[in-house]
PALUM-126820 format. One record per residue (C-alpha): residue in one letter; x, y, z. Coordinates in steps of 0.001 Angstrom, whole numbers, padded with zeros to 6 digits, always signed. Each point is the difference from the previous one (the first is absolute). Example, Ala and Ser with C-alpha at 12.3 -4.5 7.8 and 13.67 -1.06 7.14 Angstrom:
% residues 2
A+012300-004500+007800
S+001370+003440-000660
% end
This chain:
% residues 937
M-017980-019497+046849
Q+001889-002983-001350
K+002226+000079+003048
I-003006+000106+002359
K-001624-002780-001950
S+003109-002107+000330
L+000168+000597+003722
M-003647-000875+000382
T+000547-003179-001959
R+002870-000998+002240
Q-002351+000460+003011
G-002741-002133-001538
L-002096+002965-001132
K-001701+000169-003337
S+000980+002578-002521
P-002403+002864-000719
P-002799-000946-002347
E+000819+000459-003707
S-003484+001153-000849
L-002533+002271+001508
S-002290-002899+000764
D+002579-001327+002490
L+000338+003240+001957
G-002027-001385+002801
A+002651-002516+000700
I+002259+002729+001369
E-002208+000245+003033
S+000642-003628+000841
L+003729+000567+000677
R+001037-002095+002991
V+000766+001962+003120
P+002724-001468+002215
G-001229-001618+003095
K+000974+000699+003612
E+002755-002564-000012
E+001460+001555-003152
F-000204+003520+001405
R+001617-001269+003152
E+002781-001486-001997
L+000270+003206-001936
R+000269+001994+003184
E+002674-002351+001274
Q+002094+000681-003060
P+002740+002540+000478
T-001165+003456-000704
D+003350+001188-001188
P-000453+001081-003673
Q+003554-000879-000761
A-000496-003481+001441
E-003203-000429-001966
Q+001745+001042-003188
E+002770-002507+000700
L-002620-002761+000416
I-001631+000935-003281
N+003387+000114-001687
S+000798-003464+001351
I-002936-001490-001914
E+001195-002023-002940
Q-000309+001673-003354
V-001995-002845-001427
Y-003024+001043+002114
F-000178+003240-001965
S-000394-001775-003348
T-003188-000346-002082
D-003377-001109+001366
S+000402-003460-001495
F+002724-000741+002526
D-001059-002917+002278
I+001248+000812+003483
V-001018-003312+001564
K+001679-002057-002613
Y+003077+002112+000251
E+000207-000435+003786
L-000720-003726-000143
E+002747-000517-002498
K+002371+001758+002298
L-000657-002440+002846
P+002943-002267+000725
P-000350-003747-000332
V+000164-000433+003773
L-002310+002387+001830
N+000911+001644+003300
L-002884+001379+001933
Q+001963+002645+001762
E+001525+001304-003198
L-003412-000015-001630
E-001470+002004+002839
E+002813+002461-000084
Y-000388+000362-003758
R-003767+000364+000438
D+000513+002731+002608
K+002307+001791-002392
L-002570-000146-002752
K-002700+001261+002380
Q+002214+002941+000956
Q+000576+000809-003616
Q-003707-000351-000682
A-000836+002238+002934
A+002485+002643-001229
V-001451-000148-003448
S-003591+000102+001305
K+000811+002989+002172
K+001654+001660-002963
V-003022-000765-002188
A-002365+001290+002618
D+001962+003199+000276
L-000007+000378-003793
I-003724-000696-000210
L-000704+002609+002592
E+002272+002406-001778
K-001644-000519-003425
Q-003587-000207+001228
P-001111+003514-001192
A+001509-000547-003454
Y-001697-003344-000163
V-003393+001490+000748
K+000536+002749-002593
E+001058-002486-002638
L-003031-002128+000808
E-002223+002972-000714
R+001736+000640-003328
V-000454-003638-000962
T-003719+000269+000787
S-000231+003105-002236
L+001859-001783-002744
Q-002443-002903+000230
T-002880+002386-000566
G+001739+001508-003058
L+000647-003390-001458
Q-003611-000948+000342
L-000950+003190-001932
A+002578-000769-002705
A-001436-003497-000354
V-003413+001524-000703
I+001510+002416-002626
C+001879-002802-001717
T-003150-002106-000137
N-001888+002862-001675
G+002904+000606-002434
R+000182-003571-001064
R-003720+000016-000647
H+000285+003100-002232
L+003001-001433-001866
N-001935-003104-000707
I-002787+002107-001488
A+002625+001905-002202
K+001569-003231-001117
E-003268-001386-001128
G-001094+003273-001759
F+003161+001436-001708
T+002999-002416-000219
Q-000685-001713-003301
A-000606+003237-001973
S+003067+001717+001472
L+002377-002818-000765
G-001240-000084-003584
L+000772+003678-000412
L+003503-000428+001500
A+000736-002941-002279
N-001000+002011-003076
Q+002177+002954+001126
R+003016-002236+000493
K-000495-001492-003458
R-000192+003529-001451
Q+003311+000981+001625
L+001661-003098-001345
L-001242+000767-003512
I+001272+003596+000250
G+003462-001267+001023
L-000091-002454-002873
L-000881+002774-002451
K+002894+002120+001302
S+002357-002910-000407
L-001232-000585-003570
R+000564+003652-000851
T+003507-000159+001473
I+000708-003128-002055
K-001275+001754-003107
T+002306+002994+000743
L+002955-002304+000520
Q-000621-001643-003348
R+000127+003427-001712
T+003120+001214+001879
D+002488-000817-002759
V-001700+002448-002382
R+000211+002834+002511
L+003584-000856+000861
S+000980+000248-003669
E-001645+003426-000232
M+001805+001258+003103
L+003359-001236-001295
E-000570+001842-003268
E-000733+003118+002038
E+003251-000654+001985
D-002021-000087+003207
Y+002309-002580+001533
P-000943+000612+003659
G-003701-000358-000828
A+000605-003176-002003
I+002027-001583+002784
Q-002510+001086+002627
L-002839-001509-002055
C+001938-003190-000581
L+000795-000414+003698
E-003623+000622+000932
C-001118-002579-002538
Q+002452-002522+001429
K-001385+000640+003455
A-003580-000362-001229
A+000863-003155-001930
S+001455-001573+003098
T-003190+000919+001849
F-002208-001742-002588
K+002338-002838-000782
H-002735-002482+001016
Y-001801+000855-003234
S+001077-002230-002832
C-000530+002746-002615
I+002988+001989+001289
S+002274-002849+000948
E+002478+000978-002739
L-000270+003745+000572
N+002809+000138+002567
S+002617-001366-002395
K-001253+002309-002757
L+000279+003038+002280
Q+003537-001009+000994
D+000971-000135-003686
T-001571+003397-000503
L+001957+001406+002944
E+003260-001286-001460
Q-000910+001606-003315
I-000607+003285+001802
E+003451-000246+001616
E+001593-000477-003413
Q-001733+003052-001403
L+000902+001875+003168
D+003659-000828-000572
V-000264+001372-003554
A-001593+003161+001374
L+002812+000283+002532
S+002599-000154-002786
K-001573+003032-001689
I+001004+002115+003000
C+003688-000232-000960
K-000212+002309-003024
N-002927+002268+000647
F-000971+000323+003621
D-003667+000803+000583
I-001134+000627+003559
N-003548-001256-000446
H+001136-003095-001863
Y+002670-000836+002583
T-002421+000615+002861
K-002415-002545-001460
V+002786-002523-000461
Q+001226+000399+003587
Q-003526-000271+001376
A-000472-003187-001998
Y+003208-001538+001349
R-000967+001041+003504
L-003341-001811-000357
L+001919-003069-001107
G+002384+000389+002960
K+003002+000057-002346
T+001472+003489+000427
Q+003509-001387+000502
T-000309-002230-003058
A-001179+003016-001989
M+003123+001939+001006
D+002277-002852-001068
Q-001800-000213-003330
L+000210+003770-000449
H+003820-000002+000271
M+000210-002820-002510
H-002159+002030-002383
F+002207+003084+000433
T+003111-002030-000813
Q-001696-001457-003038
A-001290+003421-001029
I+003536+001431-000005
H+001265-002813-002165
N-002905+000129-002450
T+000037+003797-000193
V+003662+000409-000906
F-000148-002888-002454
Q-003025+001395-001826
V+001444+003517-000192
V+003332-001146-001411
L-001674-002541-002278
G-002230+002720-001439
Y+002978+002195-000965
V+002022-002926-001337
E-002852-001176-002223
L-000743+003554-001109
C+003596+000628-001033
A+000322-003449-001607
G-002889+000861-002312
N-001372-003531-000213
T-002402-002193+001869
D+002473-002744+000683
T-000795-001685+003295
K+003571-001029+000697
F+000480+002967+002339
Q-002802-001200+002269
K+001937-003163+000721
L+003141+001854+001096
Q+000983+000569+003559
Y-000251+003572+001281
K+003788+000318+000190
D+000418-001039-003640
L-002938+002123-001088
C+001659+003153+001379
T+002947-000460-002360
H-002328+000431-003000
V-001058+003548+000951
T+001322+002404-002634
P+001872+003196+001015
D-002775+002187-001464
S-002668-001615+002147
Y+002192-000534+003064
I-000917+003216+001854
P-003769-000079-000755
C-000058-003637+001033
L+001857+000793+003235
A-002408+002836+000772
D-003038-002209-000615
L+001628-002761+002030
C+000413+002335+002959
K-003525+001320-000438
A-001400-003524+000121
L+002086-000923+003039
W-001085+003234+001663
E-003622-001077-000407
V+000753-003307+001721
M+001844+001646+002906
L-002711+002674+000310
S-002624-002738+000246
Y+001991-001655+002793
Y+000417+003366+001725
R-003756+000640-000160
T-000632-003534+001232
M+002053+000749+003121
E-001853+003281+000447
W-003310-001865-000159
H+001068-002460+002687
E+001364+002736+002274
K-003271+001906-000250
H-002225-003036+000581
D+002215-001341+002789
S-000531+003220+001942
E-003751-000233-000589
D-000035-003651+001106
T+001951+000922+003133
I-002568+002639+000943
S-002941-002342-000635
A+001715-002829+001910
S+000549+002252+003025
E-003744+000741+000069
G-000993-003707-000284
S+000018-002698+002638
N+000958-003111-001979
M+003500-000641+001331
M+000569-003174-002015
G-000898+001737-003267
T+002184+002978+000889
E+003044-002163+000686
E-000439-001834-003297
T-000392+003298-001886
N+003124+001431+001629
F+001970-003090-000975
D-001130+000286-003643
R+000756+003701-000003
G+003506-000549+001336
Y+000676-002713-002562
I-001193+002196-002868
K+002076+002947+001197
K+003195-002045+000189
K-000719-001593-003351
L-000517+003364-001673
E+003133+001508+001548
H+002088-002965-001100
G-001537+000180-003465
L+001254+003574-000501
T+003643-001058-000203
R-000821-003124-001971
I-001955+001869-002676
W+002662+002709-000293
Q+002691-002638-000402
D-001999-001576-002827
V-000381+003395-001666
Q+003729+000701+000294
L+000935-003354-001499
K-002365+000485-002950
V+001312+003488-000753
K+003597-001090+000517
T-000516-002825-002499
Y-001401+002506-002475
L+002956+002374+000473
L+002525-002793-000506
G-001710-001040-003221
T+001420+003020-001894
D+003371+001722+000003
L-000739+003536+001208
S+003220+001371-001487
I-001717+000233-003404
F-002288+002802+001195
K+000611+003692-000283
Y+000549+001972+003161
D-003509+001472+000190
D-001543-003427-000550
F+002292-001534+002596
I-000924+002731+002491
F-003648-000670-000795
V+000531-003680+000799
L+001738+000905+003259
D-002793+002405+000867
I-002583-002749-000428
I+002053-002426+002092
S+000601+002670+002631
R-003719+000669+000192
L-000610-003740+000314
M+002537-000235+002847
Q-001730+002915+001693
V-003268-001906-000336
G+001645-003036+001571
E+001401+002001+002898
E-003414+001492+000730
F-001630-003393-000529
C+001945-001997+002559
G+002926+002146+001167
S+002463-002038-002054
K+003137+001564-001488
S-000408-002020-003229
E+003354-001751+000281
V-000622-002376-002913
L-001120+002675-002451
Q+002464+002534+001292
E+003043-002203-000442
S-001076-001040-003495
I-000546+003524-001284
R+003089+001285+001792
K+002335-002328-001878
Q-001499+000907-003347
S-000029+003706+000877
V+003656+000075+001022
N+001073-001791-003193
Y-002201+002219-002129
F+001172+003128+001744
K+003677-000836-000342
N-000324-000313-003752
Y-002204+003064-000173
H+002431+002045+002083
R+002946-001062-002130
T-001820+001175-003110
R-000923+003284+001682
L+003626+000622+000983
D+001064-000502-003609
E-002743+002360-001101
L+001105+002532+002622
R+003547-000171-001369
M-001365+000573-003486
F-002062+002981+001188
L+002983+001489+001810
E+002296-000418-002990
N-002550+001686-002277
E-001099+002654+002475
T+000793+003581-001066
W-000872+001285+003471
E-002699+002332-001140
L-002591+001146+002488
C-003200-002034+000052
P-002794+002569+000382
V-002297-000930+002850
K-002496+002091+001893
S+001055+001868+003097
N-002322-002124+002133
F+001419-003223-001392
S-000064-002926+002407
I+000896-003611-000580
L-003404-000913+001390
Q-001475+001421-003222
L+001656-002777-002006
H-001936-003155-000796
E+002676-002119+001592
F-000619+001586+003427
K-003800-000020-000010
F+000059-002988+002335
M+001419+002198+002780
E-003182+002090+000033
Q-001955-003187+000746
S+002375-001215+002695
R-002265+001314+002739
S-002456-002778-000691
P+001475-003024-001816
S-003382-001516-000658
V-001936+003063-001151
S+001105+002923-002128
P-000445+003452+001630
S-002646+001004-002534
K-002086-003037+000809
Q+000603-000127+003741
P-003083+001025+002015
A+000375+002849+002420
S-001288-002151+002831
T+002968-002353-000250
S+002600+002635+000811
S+000406-001262+003541
K-000317-003707-000752
T+001600-002023-002757
V-002572-001797-002123
T+000962-003517-000995
L-000590-001325-003489
F-002620-002417+001297
E-001917+002798+001693
Q+000259+002203-003085
Y-001068-002582-002567
C-002260-002148+002165
S-003146+001353-001613
G+001332+000001-003566
G+002934+000700-002276
N+003409-001592-000261
P+003377+001380+001167
F+001729-001340-003109
E-002070+002146-002347
I+001638+003208+001267
Q+003311-000912-001611
A-001262+000313-003551
N-002134+003050+000765
H+002895+002009+001412
K+002766-001136-002308
D-000280+003096-002194
E-000971+003210+001682
E+000343+003653-000944
T+003034+001071-002000
E+002958+001712+001584
D+000267+003779-000091
V+003485+000791+001239
L+001710+001643-003002
A+000048+003756-000598
S+000955+001969-003100
N+003631+001165+000275
G-000138-000428+003704
Y-002716+002627+000484
E-003608-000342+000929
S-001007+002431-002794
D+001525+002114-002768
E-000901+003233+001811
Q+001889-001177+003052
E+003053-000789-002111
K-000075+003432-001664
S-000329+001878+003268
A+002798-002069+001526
Y+002551+001334-002493
Q-001291+003598-000024
E-000465+000407+003714
Y+003415+001470+000799
D+001390+001173-003343
S+000025+003674+000952
D+001517+001813+002944
S-003402+000596+001470
D-000708-000240+003662
V+001062-003295+001430
P-002899-001982+001412
E-000417-000062+003725
E+000521-003761+000090
L+003620+000579-001174
K+000566+002805+002490
R-000654-002258+002921
D+002960-001201+002005
Y+001739-002812-001774
V+000843-003232+001768
D+002271-002615-001505
E-002141-003097-000649
Q+002954-002313+000505
T+001811+001426+003006
G-002738+001962+001726
D+002381+003002+000417
A-001312+003265+001365
P-001616+002333-002520
V+001981+002741-001715
K-001494+003306+001044
S+001162+002065-003007
V-000466-001454-003439
S+000823+002138-002992
R-002205+000422-003048
E+002660-001680-002110
T+000023-002964+002311
L-003748-000278-000162
K+000068+000188-003775
S+002783-002554-000110
R-001861-002301+002305
K-003209+000241-001968
K+001919-001078-003058
S+001949-002812+001611
D-002673-001325+002320
Y-002313-001232-002685
S-002549-001298+002501
L-001305+003559+000341
N-000494+000407-003717
K-001349-003337-001034
V-002506-002387+001457
N+001694-001954+002748
A-000580-003342-001734
P+002135-003037+000847
I+003128-000486-002071
L+000001-003445-001523
T+000548-001761-003295
N-001876-002627-001952
T+002431-002572+001364
T-000741+001154+003560
L-003696-000322-000677
N+000531-003499-001367
V+001960-000981+003101
I-002786+001362+002205
R-002540-001986-001988
L+002149-003097+000431
V+000117+000628+003737
G-003792+000237-000030
K-000290-003304-001836
Y+002424-001641+002391
M-001986+001290+002953
Q-003204-001308-001563
M+001477-003472-000036
M+001336+000421+003518
N-003332+001309+001270
I-001882-002868-001611
L+002424-002683+001156
K+001655+001108+003231
P+002130-003175+000453
I+002258+001152-002864
A+000299+003530+001428
F+003708-000370+000720
D+000807-001171-003533
V-002001+002850-001487
I+001587+002675+002203
H+003424-001424-000793
F-000699+000355-003716
M-001405+003495+000574
S+003219+000963+001731
Q+001927-001219-003055
L-002017+002342-002212
F+000968+002930+002203
D+003596-001217+000289
Y+000383-000265-003753
Y-001555+003416-000597
L+002263+001592+002609
Y+003071-001742-001389
A-000875+001133-003542
I-000385+003642+001064
Y+003346-000134+001749
T+001667-001732-002945
F-001410+002468-002532
F+000436+003276+001857
G+001948-000437+003238
R+003109-002037-000778
N+003105+002168-000529
D+003309-001380+001177
S+001919+003278-000492
L-002264+001960+002296
E-000179-002823+002514
S+003771+000048+000276
T-000040+003666+001083
G-001632-000981+003258
L-002780+002536-000526
G-003651-000777-000737
L+000458-003622+000867
S-003019-002105+000709
S-000546-001134+003551
S+001390-003295+001203
R-003571-001283+000311
L-000690+000797-003643
R+003260-001610-001098
T-000861-003123+002024
T-003430-000122-001613
L+001403+000362-003519
N+002577-002720+000622
R-002698-002310+001319
I-002185+000586-003033
Q+002900-000569-002341
E+000965-003276+001655
S-003499-001440+000372
L-001868+001302-003043
I+002348+001236-002720
D+001489-002442-002499
L+003400+001488-000801
E+001241-003066-001931
V-001215+000482-003528
S+001276-003176-001563
A-000937-001420-003347
D+001761-003278+000673
P-002446-002757-000938
T+001973-002525+002041
A-000820+001689+003291
T-001026-002446+002669
L-003644-000502+000819
A+000584+000875+003649
A+001515+003337-000958
A-002912+000670-002316
E-002497-000760+002763
E+001861+002260+002381
R+000001+002839-002501
K-003647-000579-000785
E-000946+001802+003193
K+001979+003096-001020
V-000560+002758-002521
P+002634+001624-002249
S+001007+003501+000909
P-002033+002552-002019
H+001551+002491-002454
L-001042+003592-000457
S-001780+000758-003259
H+002139+001698-002636
L-002778+002571-000398
V+000792+001407+003438
V+002841+002551-000247
L+001770+000823+003239
T+003026+001839-001409
S-001520+003279-001205
G+000689+003063+002087
D-003018+001813-001456
T-002298-002489+001706
L+002113-000035+003147
Y+001217-003469-000909
G-003405-001560-000226
L-001332+001604+003160
A-003604-000349-001141
E+000450-003742-000557
R+001872-000323+003274
V-002744+001816+001889
V-002724-002137-001567
A+001924-003203+000671
T+001057+000827+003558
E-003274+001537+001127
S-001953-002856-001560
L+002063-002332+002194
V-000753+002179+003041
F-003692-000064-000936
L+000147-003794-000332
A+001596-000216+003439
E-002782+002160+001411
Q-002580-002374-001427
F+001779-002932+001610
E-000074+001904+003283
F-003722+000551-000489
L-000518-003725-000579
Q+002110-001112+002964
P-002894-000369+002504
H-001893-002177-002467
L+003070-002141-000703
D+000778-000283+003690
A-003562-001179+000691
V+000226-002970-002376
M+003650-000908+000542
P+000495-003077+002227
A+001421+000862+003400
V+003166-002055-000535
K+000728+001892-003240
K-000635+003533+001252
P+003717+000659+000674
F+000572-000315-003761
L-002644+002659-000676
Q+001426+002310+002643
Q+003495-000448-001396
F-001227+000715-003526
Y-001555+003294+001080
S+002811+001123+002273
Q+002896-000948-002303
T-001456+000441-003498
V-003165+002078-000250
S+001270+002667+002379
T+003227+000391-002032
A-001799+001057-003192
S+000223+003708+000825
E+003723-000412+000707
L+000579-000580-003709
R-000655+003690-000562
K+003440+000948+001262
P+002167-002141-002297
I-002265+000594-003016
Y-000203+003788+000331
W+003628+000151+001078
I+000953-000966-003546
V-002011+002962-001351
A+001493+002346+002555
G+003505-001187-000837
K-000437+000822-003683
A-002327+003019+000130
I+002726+002332+001323
D+003427+000292-001654
Y+002081-000510+003108
E+003207-000574-002010
Q-000261+003442-001575
M-000405+001502+003439
L+003202-001727+001165
L+001870+001437-003007
L-001317+003486+000721
M+000998-000334+003656
A+003465-001162-001028
N+000494+003232-001960
V-000771+002184+003024
K+002934+001673+001772
W-000411-000716+003685
D+003245+001505+001327
V-001294+003578-000138
K+001368+002564+002391
E-003192+001938+000687
I-003562-000896+000837
M-002169-000081-003104
S-003538+001466-000179
Q-001002-001811-003198
H-000595-003730-000220
N+001618-002152-002658
I-001492-000832-003369
Y-000340-003723+000732
V-002791+000844+002443
D-002025+001665-002748
A+000724-002885-002332
L-001230-002468+002629
L-003149+002036+000652
K-000682+000139-003733
E+000223-003777-000030
F-002598-000146+002767
E-002254+002433-001822
Q+000316-002090-003122
F-000792-003074+002086
N-003081+001745+001371
R-001227+000884-003499
R+000491-003526-001223
L-001790-001264+003054
N-002920+002242-000851
E-000026-001303-003567
V-000074-003568+001222
S-002794+000846+002426
K-002186+000952-002944
R+000178-003608-001154
V-000110-001754+003348
R-001036+001261+003381
I+003050+000145+002215
P-001062-000605+003574
L+001494+002149+002693
P+002078-002834+001555
V+001591-000634-003418
S+000692+003670-000535
N+001578+000259+003448
I+002193-003047-000578
L+001214+001355-003357
W+000849+003369+001475
E+001596-001615+003038
H+002197-002217-002190
C+001057+002887-002231
I+000781+002290+002913
R+001838-002759+001838
L+002109-000784-003064
A+000650+003710-000572
N+001168+000496+003578
R+002189-003089-000194
T+001443+001344-003258
I+000715+003342+001681
V+001880-001782+002787
E+001893-002008-002612
G+000866+003211-001823
Y+001261+001596+003192
A+002016-003137+000738
N+001743+000338-003396
V+001324+003471+000861
K+003798-000056+000291
K+000576+003502+001301
C-002464+001928+002086
S+000311+003002+002265
N-002245+000999+002886
E-001664+002474-002302
G-000583-002881-002391
R-001746-001921+002811
A-002238+003014+000496
L-000690+000031-003728
M-001062-003647+000220
Q-002521+000922+002692
L-001234+002920-002075
D-000489-002232-003037
F-001861-002638+001982
Q-002266+002524+001713
Q-000822+001567-003362
F-000814-003469-001332
L-002273-000740+002962
M-001820+003321-000251
K-000829-000467-003681
L-000773-003694+000454
E-002585+000647+002708
K-002029+001978-002535
L-000161-003019-002280
T-001021-002662+002507
D-001970-000355+003190
I+002173-002736+001470
R+001007+000907+003520
P+002582-000443+001284
I+002307-000030-003019
P+001508-003511-000283
D+003696-000263+000886
K+000187+003697+000852
E+001925-000797+003168
F+002174-002371-002041
V+001401+002979-001990
E+000053+002530+002826
T+001780-002381+002357
Y+002634-000734-002627
I+000667+003692-000644
K+000235+000771+003723
A+002480-002829+000461
Y+002639+002097-001795
Y+000148+002327+002993
L+000795-002705+002553
T+003376-000320+001693
E+002192-002965-000668
N-001032-001812+003172
D-003684+000709-000508
M+000284-000987-003629
E+001340-003436+000893
R-002871-000642+002367
W-002506+001395-002518
I+001225-002330-002747
K-000426-003025+002262
E-003565+001021+000797
H-001153+000792-003561
R+000308-003132-002014
E-002809+001064-002374
Y+002615+001748-002139
S+002254-001836-002439
T+003663-000602+000635
K+000924+002494-002683
Q-002177+002685+001575
L+001435-000598+003441
T+003550-000055-001335
N-000490+003367-001684
L-001093+001512+003311
W+003085-001293+001725
H+002307+001485-002557
% end
């Protein structure tokens, strides 16, 4: 429409009327005359040409209605007018006007139906407006009536209602002010009730309310007062936080943490908490030690309170040292347990906060909470090591305040046990190996143990020199684990809990001390409770479990009654594992039941009081090693010296015999000789000098050694009636074997605690020393075998035999009967000895083997002394030897007969030719030069 209006304006037409009253003017639109239509018809009818004419019209003609065309055209006229140019320009304008008029006419014709329709709608709208004018007139009239009748009363009511609301707000504000003025009383009550979160919450709310009503002069000073109250609450909160360090209470700590969270100072609270723990450790140890020092001093002098902790520790008396140490560790345990429970609390609440944060939508609050949680976690983890270091330093200072060498062994072990338990607590607390405490106690332990071991070696020498080698009667089921000194091994399955107190549910999982005592109790109270337990019950009367058993043991085989089936079973040599002998005579069975005392008497271990003392010492040494593993090597080294000295003493007392060693028979093995030489060089002090001018260096060097022991004069080894002290020899030797077996039993435990770099020493000790204990049987019993049979008499009897006989003899020589009588006498004496001491089968076999071996060697020596001998005499030698073997087999079960081939081969060598004899002599170097020479001649 605006475009049509503009076009109409350009053609001198009026715009459509703006109001309905001007609608009639539309009918007066000027219709072009004939001349104009003629001009329009003369215009080119090409639409493209018409559009080009319209486009050539200047843009200024399409501007607003206020544009003055005439003025614009007049201003464009040049100063000098040219009629022709004016006419041409006029024609151009007429053409443009004609094109526009034609275009307008076309548009008018095109929009005519829409125009008519819109005209109808405008007419309808005019009617509606007239109706609305009538409605508005009526409405205004009614409003005027309402204004005159109701306005004044209504406004009065509204004004009164507004005043009422204002007064209600004022009353609420006055009540709030009254509550604020009474807040300090309620805050004091809440602090007394330790409701710190509620007090802080109330204080913060009051501060917020005070800021809201700060325009009231009556509470102008309330803000500063509330700030002072809040600071007071923080101070009391800090005091409450310090109480956590000694006696952790979940509810109390929860309130404190909630209070700090309301204040927004959770990180500050954690810093303060660590300071309180450090202070608690210092105050705790000082008060404990001070209490014992003042108690022992017996006066109320306050000078001790002014001392430093280090100096105060030096005033602890030896009598109160251990109780004070135990109480010190108990108090420190309470501090560390409180810290442990504090960490547990934070771990539990951190997980709960994480779950609640994941369900919430406040990302900013979650990030801040996560940051605080991470800070607290790192702070607590770092505090573990710091607190344990403080504990170690305090205990180390206490240990250095007294010389531990003044204590007895049991007291010293008790101290080590407490320290070991404390180090276990530290390892479970923060995973630390307690280097500070460990190094301190290790130095004192090594020094103490060296002196203790030296004293024990001197005592062992005294025991050995006064030992009569009588049997110590113990029960048949005796085990070293029954001794008090080895009770700790029964508890080794669970270092922290004794088996009797260990719950069944913890069999698959080790329970830490903190888990065990978290709800109550103290790990350092167990030491005193278990120090004295049930008494030992290892001794038996006369080596029997009962008198009836002893009586039946001696009467069981006195008659020639039927031999029990257990003796009729095939016999297997326990040492060699030889095949069983299928035919065993009644005499042999009777002989064996008399010589093998293990069948007659309870098969109890053979040991002496000295052996038992050594075993107890080993148990004490292992206690120290088990409690303080860093000194394991030193302890095992000293344990090996106990065994070395015992072994060397047994050899010195019963096994050393130069005359028999020189025969080349019954010699100890090279390994045993090497072991004895090593012991003698490293442990035995052979220089007994009373020179007071000896150098200090020599004295220090000898201080590590022990004088060689001397056999008691009460022990007689020269009587033939007792088989040259066979009973004492059996007790001594078998007690050593028993001791070696106990060391073998303890090897896995020793190997477990021995440092890896020192394990070769332990392996060498077992392979070169412990395993050689049974080898001492041969040289010790060889001495008995060498004296039990009169071999010299047999040589004299053999020398009187005439060997150059001319005919084969059917009767053996008398020296064979004499030798067999010697063996029978030996068997009887052996039976007599077995009534005093059980002779184990390996011992019996060794004795018989030695005697038979010496007898056979003596026979060969006797044959080698023969000057003249015929072939019949050689046959007589074989007859004599076969008779000897036949009778000997009835006395002993040893199979094969030792050195039987040694004799038979020598006799058969007489029948060799000269060439064969020469080769035979080169091959058989086991014979002496004299024996070989006799064969050659």
